[in-house]
N, C-alpha and C positions, 0 to 999 in steps of 0.2 A: 695207241697202246690200249689193249683190251684190259678190262678189270674183271676180277672174279665175280661171277654173277651172284647177286644176293636177292633171292626171291622175296624176302621180308620187306625190301625197299619197294618192290612192286606192290606189295600189300599196303604199304604206307600210301603209295600213289592212289590205290583204290579208295582208301578212306578219304583222301583229299578230294578226289573228283566227285565221289558220291555226295559228300557234304556240300560241295559247291552246287551240284545239280539240284539237290533237295532244297537248298536255300533259295535258288532261283524259281523253283516250282512252288515255293511257299507251302511246304507240307505242314499241315496243322493237325493238332489233336485237342479237342475241346477248346477251340479258339485260341490255342497257344501254339506258337511256331516251334516245331520240334528241332529245327536246324537253324535257330536264330543267329548262331555264329558260324554257319556253314561257309561263309566267305573266307574263313581262316584256312580253308583248303588251299588257297593260293599261297599263303605263307608257308605251308608245308611243302608245296612244290618248290618254292624259292630255296628253302634250306636243302632239299634233296638235289636241286640243280647245282647249287654252289658246291655241295659235297662231291658230286659225281664229276663235274667239269674240272674241279681243282685236283681231284684224284688222278684223272687222266693226265693232266699237264705235269703235276709234280712227279708222278711215277716215271714219265718219259724223261723229264729233266734229270732225275736222279740216276736213271739207267743209262741214258745216252749222252747226257750233258747238253742236249739240244732239244728242239721241239719242232715238229712238222706242222706248221700253220696250214699248209695245203690239205693235209689229211684231216686235221681238226675241222676246218670249215667245210670240207666236202661232206663229212659225216653230219654236221649240223644242217647243211642245206638239204641233204637227202632226207633227213628226218623231219624237218620243220616245214619246208616250203611247199612241197607238192600237195599235201592235205589242205594246208591253209588256202592255197589258190583254188582248189576244188570247192571248198566251203564258201569262198567269196563269190565264185561263179554261180553256185546254186542260190546263194542269198540274193545276188543281183537279179536273177530270173524272177524270184518271188517278189522282190521289191518293185520290179517293173509292173507286176500284176496288181499289187496292193497299195504301194506308197503314193500319196498325193505329192504334187510337184515339189514343195519346199522340203518335205521329208525325204524325197528321192535325192534332192540336191545334197542334203545333209549326209545321206548314206554314201553318195559319191565321194564326198570329202573324207568320210571315214575310211573308204577303200584306199584312197591315196595315202592317207596318214598311216594306215596299217602296212601298206606296201613299202613305205620308206621308213618303217619302224619308229614312228613317233606318235602312234595312236594314243598313248598315255597322255601326251601333251595336248592332243586335239580334244580328247574327252574331258581333260581338265578345264579346257576353255568353254566347251559347249554344255557339259553336264558335270559341274564341279562336285555336286552331291551324288556320288555313285549310288547311294542307297535310295535315291528317289526313283525306284524301279517301277512305281505304279504308272508314271507318265513316260516311261522309257520306251522309245520306239527304235532303238539303235541295235540292230542285230550283231554288230561287230564290237559292241562295248567291251566284251570280255577280252578282246585282243590287247587291252591296255597292259595286262600282265605279260603277255607274249612280247610286247615291245620292250618292256623292262628287261626281260631275260635276254633278248637279242642284243640290246645295248650293252648288257653285261658281257655277252659273248664277244662282242666287237672289241671291247676295251681291255677286259681283264686278262686274257691270255698274253697280251703284249706287256702289261704291267708285271705279271708274274714272271714272264721270260726274262725281262731286263733286270728285274729285282734279283732273280736267281743268278744271272750272269755277273752282275756288278755289285750287288748288295746281299750276297747269299747269307752272310752271318746275321743280317738284320731282317731277313725275309719274314720270319714269324712275328717280329716286332712291328713290321709294316702292316701285316694283316690285322694285328690287334689294333694298331693306331687307326687304320681306315675304318675298321669295325666300330670303334668307339666314336669317331667323328660322325659317322652316318647315324649311329644309334642315338646319340645325344641331339643331333639335328632333328631326327624324327620326333623325339620327346618334346623338344621345343616347338616344332612346327605343329604338333598335335594340339597345342594350346592356342597358338597364334593364328595358324592357317589350317584348321582341321580338315577341310575338304580338299584343299590343294595337297596336303600332306599324303593323302591316300594314293595319289597317282605319281608323285615325284620319285624319280630314280634315286636321288640321294637319300630319300627317306626309306627306301626299300633295300638299298645295297647291303646294309648290315645283316639282313636275313640271309642273303646269298653268301656273304662273307663269314657268317656263322658256320655254314656248311664247309667253306674253304678252310677255316681254322681246324675244324674236325678232321678234314682230309689230311692237312699238314701234320697234325699231331699223330694221327693214326699211322701214316706212312713212315714217319721218322722216329716215333717214340712209343708206338703201341707195345712193342715187345718188352719195354722197360716198365710198363705200368701193369702191375699185377692186381687181379681181383678174383674172388672166388665165384662160383656159379650161382650160389645163393644170392649174393649181392647183385650180380648181373640180372638175375631174374626179377628181383625187387625193383631195380632201377628201370628195367624195361616196362614193368607193370606201372610204375609211377609215371613214366613218360607217356604211356598210353592213357592214363587217367587225366593227365594235363591236357592232352589233345581232345579227349571226349568232353572234359569240362569246358574248354573253349568253344567247341562246336555247339554244345547244347545250352550253355549259360551266357555266352557273350551275345550281344545284339548290336544293332546299328547305332545305338546311343553311346556305345563305348568308343572313345576316341581311338582311332586305329590308322596306321601303326603308332604305338606308344609304348610306355613302360609295360603295360598289360600284355602287349604282344609277345613278351618273353614267355608267356605261358605255353602257347602252341610251339614256339620256336625251340624252347628248351625241351619240351616233350618230344619233338621230332628228333632233336639231337641225341637224347637219351636212347631212343629206339635205334637210331643209326649206329651208335657206339656199342650198345649192349645187346641189341636185338638179334645178333647172329647166334647167340647162345640159346640152347634148347630151353623153351619155357612155354607157358600157356599162350602168351602173346605171340611168340614166334610161331607156334602151331597155328594160331588164328590167322596171322598175316601170311603164312606160307600155304594156306589152304588153296587147293587148285583153282577154285572159282574166283577166290579173292585175287590171287596172282594174275589170273586172266584179265580181270577188270583193270588191274594195274598196267598190264601190257597194252591194253587198248585205251588207257587213260587220256592220252593226247588226242585221239580221235573223239573220245567222249567229251572232252572239254571243248574242243572246237565246234562240234556239231550241236551240243545241247542247247546253247544259248540262242542261235538263230531259229532253231525248231520251236523253242518256247515262245520267242517273240512273235514269230509269224502265226503260231497257233493263237496267241492272245490277241493278235491284231485283227483277226477276222471273226466277228461275232457269229456269223451264220453257221460256221462249222467248228465251233469250239470243241476240242477233243479233251476228254478227261485225263487227269495226270497219269493214271496207271497205263493208259495206252500211249501217252507221250513218252513215258519211260521205255516202253517196248520199242517205239519208233527210234528213239535215240540209240538204244542198244543195238538194234538191227543195222541201222545205217553206220554206226561206229564200227561194228564188226566187218561190214563190207569195206569200209574205209581202211581199216587196219590191214586186212588180208589182200586187198586189191589195189591199194595206193601206197600205204606206208611200207609194207614188206617188199613190194615190187621195186620201189624206187631205192630202197636201202641196199638191195643186193648189188654187188659190184659187177655183175654180168652186164648190166646196162652201163655203158661207158659214161663217165662223168661229163665228157664233152657234149654228148647227146642230151643228157639231163639238163645241162646248163642252157643249151640252145632252146630246148622246149620251155624251160622256166623263164628265160629272158623274153621269149616271144609272148608268153602269157602275161608277164609283167608289163610289157609295153602295151599290149592290147587292153588290159584292165585299166591302166592309167589313162590311155587315150579315150576309152569309152567313158570313164569317170569325168574327164574334162569335157567331153561332149555333152554329158548329162547337165553339167553346170552351165555350159554355154547355151544350151537350148532350154534353160529354165525348167528343167525337170520333165520335159515332154508333156505339156498340158493336154495335148491332143490324144493322149492314151485313153481318156475318159470321154464317153459319149455325153455324159452330163456336163453342162457348162458350170464347172465348179466355181468359177469366179462369181457367177450370179448368186450362188448359194453360200459363198464364202466357206466352203468345206475345208479348204486348205488352212488348217488351224495355226500354222506358223505365221500366217498373215496377221492373225489376231495378236499373236505375240509381238510381232513387229509394230503393230498399231499401238499396243501398250507401251512399248519402248519409246516410240516417237512421241506419244502423248506425255510420257514421263519427262522426256527432254524438253518438250514445250512448256509444261507446267513447272517442272523442277520440284524442289522441296521448299515451298514458300514459307517465309516467316510470318508471324502475326502482323496485322495492320495496326496502326496507331488509332484505335477507336475504342468505344466503350462496350463493344459486344463481348459476350461470354466467349472466352478463348478455349478452344478444344484442340488438344494435341493428340494426334494419332501416332502411336508408336508400334512398330512391328516389322513384319517381313512383307513378302509379296501380297499376302492376304490383307495386310494393313493398307498397302497401296491400293488394292481393289476397293476397300471401304472408303478411303480418302477420295478416290475417283468418283464414287457415288455422290459424295457431298459437294465436291468442287464443280461438278457438272449440273448441280441443282441448287446453286446458292440462293436463287430467288425463293425457294421453298423453305430455307432456313435463315431468315433475315436476322435472327437474334444472335447468330453464332459466327465466330471467325475461326477458320480451320487452318491448321498447320500440320506438318508431318515430319517425323524422323523415321525413315525406313531403312536403317542400316543394320537391322537385326537379322542375323542369319539363322540363329537357333535360340532356344529358350534360355540356355545358360548365358548367352550374351545380353539378354534382357537385364539380368541382374547386374552385369558389368556396366550397362548403360546407366542404370539408376544410381549405382555407386559413384560413377564419374560425374553425375549431375548434382553437385552440392551447391545449393542456392546461396550459401554463405560465401562461396568463393567465386561463383559465376552467375550473377543475376541476369545476364543478358542472353542466356541460353533459352531455346524455345521452351524447354521444360519449366524453367523458372518463370517464364512469362505467362504460362498457361494457368487456367482455372481448373480444367478437368484434363486428366490423362486417360485416353482410351487405348487399351492394349488389344491389338488385333493381330494374331500371329498363328502359325501352325504349331500349336502347343505340343510340347513333348515333355510331360511331367509325370512322374510316378507317385509323388507325394506332394503335400502342400508346403514343403520346406522352402522352395524357391518363391512360391507365392507369398508366404509369410514375410520373407526378407524384402521382396519388392513392395509389399503393402506398407511395411515399416518405413522404408526409404521415401515412398511417396507421401506418407502421412507426416513424416519428419519435416518435409519441406512445405507442409501446409497446402498440399494439392489433393484434389479429390480423384479417386480412382474409379474408372469404369472398365469392367472386363467384358470381352466378347468370347464366346467359346469358339471351337474350331469350325472352319468352313464346312458346309455340307459337301460330302465327297461322293462321287459316283464311280461306278465300275466302267471307266472308259479306257479304251485300249490304244496305246500309242498315241498318235495324233488324231485318231478317229473317235468321235463320240457315237453313241447309238443312233443319233439323228443323222449323222454323216453317212453311216452305213445304209440307213434306210433310203436316203436320197440317191446314193450311188447305185443302189440295187433297183429302186423303183423309178428313178429318173424324174422324181417330183417330190414336193413337200407333202407331209402326211395330212390327211383330212382330220376332222374333229374326232371321230371314233378311233382312228389310228393314233392320234395324238394322246388320247386318254390311255390307250394301251402302253404307249411308249413312256408316258409319265410314270405309270406304275412300274414298268420294267426298269426305269431309270433309277428308282428308289430301291437300292439293293443293300443288303447287309453282308459284307464280306469280312474277312479277318481284320482288314485295316479299319473298316467302319466300327467294328466291335472295340478295337483299341481306342478309337476316337470317342466312342460313346462313354467308355470308362473315364477318359480324360475329361470329357464334358461334365460327367457326374462329379468328378473331383472338384472341378472349378465351380460348379453350382453349389456344392456343399460348403466350399470355402467362402463363397460370396454370401451365402445365407448366414454363416457363422459370424462374419465380420461386417454384415450389413453393407455390402458393396453392391453397386448397381451392376447387374449382369444382363447383357443383351444377347439373346439366343438367336443365332443366325438361321437356324432351321425354321423358326417361326415366320420368316419372311416369305420363303418361296416353296416350302414343303408342307404338305398336309400329312402329319404323322398317322392320323386315324385312317385316312384313305391310302396311305403309303404311296404317295405320288408327289412329284416335284415339277415346277414349271421349268421349261428349257427354252422358251421363245419369249421375246418381247412382244408388245402389242402390235408391232409392225412386222413380226415374223423374223426378226434377227435373233441369232443364237445368243443365249445368256453366257454359256461356258465354252471355252475352247480346249479345256482338258478336264481332268477329274475334279478340280476345285477352284479354278481361276476364272474370273469373269472377263468377258470381252469388254471393250470400251463402251459399246452400246448396252451391254448387259449391266455394267456398273451404273450407267445413267438410269436404266430401268429400275435397278435396285434402289437408287436414291428416291425415286418416286414412290416405290412401295414402302420404303422407310417412313416417308412423310404421311402416306395415306393410312398406314397402320399405327401411326404414332409410336413407332418402335423406339426411336431415339428420344428418350425423356430423361430429365435430370432429377428424378426423384424416385424413391423406392416404392 
């Protein structure tokens, strides 16, 4: 059943997709991210989808007493699948050209998960922190949201149909009930499992159900609800302000979805409900060019991310953002007119559409499994990548295997000074530096607690370690506590609380600032690209050029510099030992950093993490420069 066309909803789609694209492009002004909350565009899409899909189903049920599942799924297939398949095929061709073997294998697995609509669970497993986009090399990462919508489309129509048939009187109550269950689950999960919460379907269902509730009330009760045009105009404007507030003032440090996600969700709901009335916002959203962006929003969303990722992946032909936007727009227009619209028209028989799509589905799955079986086709590269260890996921696996081998050891029963390293993967890298060079640090006994995923959890860690209650914890056995983590602090409030808790337990605190970070793209560092292009390692002069090129200041580095300054000031104020990591491998005056060990092995395998050999080299530098000292 067709709905009355509402151009302002396409205008909403335009805002949603543009905010997502600008967020992924990292559009900045004076080193400040303009669209720091641009990821909320997906939440706007969820509310719109829930509203439109529920409107179709409820109207048909009210009118005919039944519902054509065949027509419903035919429309969804015609709209969603053809463009998705073309994007996957195009991405596969580029991945063949650029991706190193393990990255290519990961990409193949992401294809399979996308095709069987579970990519949100796949990316939950391999990249739980969605916002770790600096080291992201996954062109299909954005399909996590598509999988959630498709899962909703598979289940919700049946739930709505059978509820209407057998529990019609309670249908609205059921929608409210499921909405509340999902909403409170996401609020709970945002505190306990923040990264998992981002991808989970139960955590996102309430946003779609919010749209469903709007649709139900509108279809069954709108005529009974009276409001004047002045009130409608104010509510539309308020809804628009809520959306803009979220897009420009939210950022990746805000737990999401959570209670705060109500801001864009309610904003979207207000525009859907009141936006059809003539107003300034209605005029803005129904402006012809804005509506057109909304019409092509699906193609824009699908194409933008692979284009951005592959542009970032190749250093040699990095294209500026304004041209990337043009490329995304042109390709999306072609995609809309020559794929979306062609497959949507019913002149092409659905049987033929299904035959084509099933064939492509089988071919894509088969090729993906073939990539995995053949270990990513290493022979694609003339350079012997195994000799140079360019395939950086190998280094990640080495770190994992080393961690399994070493574990998280406790202190030995000896008289040595006991050093506990607390932190995340950066802390593990520092620990690896010491544990591989124990002969250089004979006075110290090292242990590690590396269960910290984010700065807030550091505070929880120290709150839970009360030495009056648990004297056998590593923390309570230690003499010094070294915090090495990817700091995310805006003020020294958390630092003050951590310092108080450490001091309260009679331990001495040592802070390290954030790791030196480099502009490395996907799984390729600048040295990887040099070797792939030149088929050799760089000579001395080339190395010096690369070192200088490797030391870059981008928006992320600016943020880290501010964080480091905050930590430095806090340390001086409280007379805490601060160990600056950039003093080890980088020369700030010459603006260059080391990236090879003395044996020619790579120090880093991504933007900030050390290889195992890199950690060992770092330990020797720590010793030679007397960096690790227990006095101010």
